[in-house]
N, C-alpha and C positions, 0 to 999 in steps of 0.2 A: 483562446480563452482570455477572458477579461482580466485586467490587472487586479480588480477588486476581488474576483473569485480566487485568483492565485494568492493574493495577499491574505485572504481569509483562511486558505489552506495552510499558509505559513504560520499564521497565528494559532490555528487548531493544532498543528504539529508541535509547536512550542508548548502549548498547554498539555498535550498528551505526554510529551517528554517530561515536563515538570511533574505531572501526576505519577509517572513511572518512578521518578526520583523520590517523590514523597512516599509512595507506597513502600519502596525498598528501604528507605531510611527508617520509616515507622516500624516496619517488620523487623529490621535488624536491631534497632534500639529495644523494641518490645521483647524480642526473642532473647537477646544476650544481656541486657541490662535489667529489664523488668520481669524476665521469665514469663512473658505473656505475648507470644507472637500474634501478629495481625491475622485474624481469621480470614481465610480465602485469599491471602496475599499472593500465593503462587498462581492461582487461577486469574486473579485480577491483573497480575503482571503479564500473563500470556495474552489476555484480551486487550489490554492497553497497548501492548507491543504490536499486535495485529492491526489495531486501529491506527496506530502511528504509521505503520508501513502503508496502509491503504490511504491515509491522508497525504503522505509524502509521494506516493506513486505518480499522481498527475504532475506534481512539481518537478520530479526527476525527469519525466517524459518531456515536459514543456521546455526544460533547460537542456535537453538532449545529453543528459548525464548518466545514461545507462552505460554499463561496462562495454567497452569496445576493444577489439584486438585488431590492430592495423599492421600486421606483420609485413605486408607487401606494399603498403602505401607509398613507400619511397621509390618503388620501381614502376608504379602505375601512372598513367597520364591523368591529368586533372579531370578529363571527361569520364574515364573509367571510375575514378574515385567518386565522382558525383553519381554515376550510375549505381555503384555499390551502396552509396548513402541512401538513395531512393529505395533500392531493394531492401536494405536493412530496416528502413522505416516501415515499409509494407509488411515485412515479416513480423516486426514488433507489433504493428497494429493488428495483424491477424492473430498473433499469440494472445494479446491482451483481450481481443474480442472473444476468443475461445475460452479464456479464463472467466470472462464475464458470463458467458452462456453456462459454463459448467457450475460456477458459483450460484447462478440463478436457479439451476436445478437443485443444488444442495439447499439453498434457502427455501425453496418451495417445499422440499421434503421436510425440512426442519419446522417450517410453519405448520404443515399438515399434521405432524406428530407432536407439535408443542415442545420440541426439544429445548431443554434448559441446561445451563452449565451445572456441573456437579456440586460445587461448594456454595456458590452464591445464587443459583437459580436464575441466572440472567438468560433472556431469550436468545438462543443461538441464531435464529433466522434473521434477527435485526443486525447482528454482526456480519453475517454472510451478505446481507443486503448492502451494507456499507462497501463490502468488497466488490459486489456487482457494479455499484455506481462508480467506484474508483477505477475499476478495470475498463468499464465502458467509456468513461471520460478520457482515460489515458489512451485508449485505442483511437478515439477521435483526434486527440492531440497528435498522436504518432502519424495518423493518416494525413492530417494537415501538414505535418512536417515532411511527408513524402512529396507533397506538392511544392514545398519551399525548402529544398535541402540546404 
């Protein structure tokens, strides 16, 4: 992935995190001080959090920062550790590709039915589409990582 693309994702992630903070602070102040909570705050928080996860997924994959457990790394040879690294990257790529396909099916269903969020009426297919793109890009990154462990 290009540096510009990853940099754009970092910026987008920061904006989404700032939006989450702003929504939460606005809702809390409105709810407890002004007795007027932000309408749809819970739903907006859920959607922003999902978008944040999807924006950060390719970054996490590119930096190889997914959770790993290396209970036996100290007793394995460097060659075996490398082989397990390749295997893990391939499994990660396969899982992310599977998620992209399944989310694509969900997005298609949501687009066909015109599904919208309950409180704000936001189109759910668009949010699922972001997930599809994120998982597909992350799968490609993981696959590239299998070639260069």
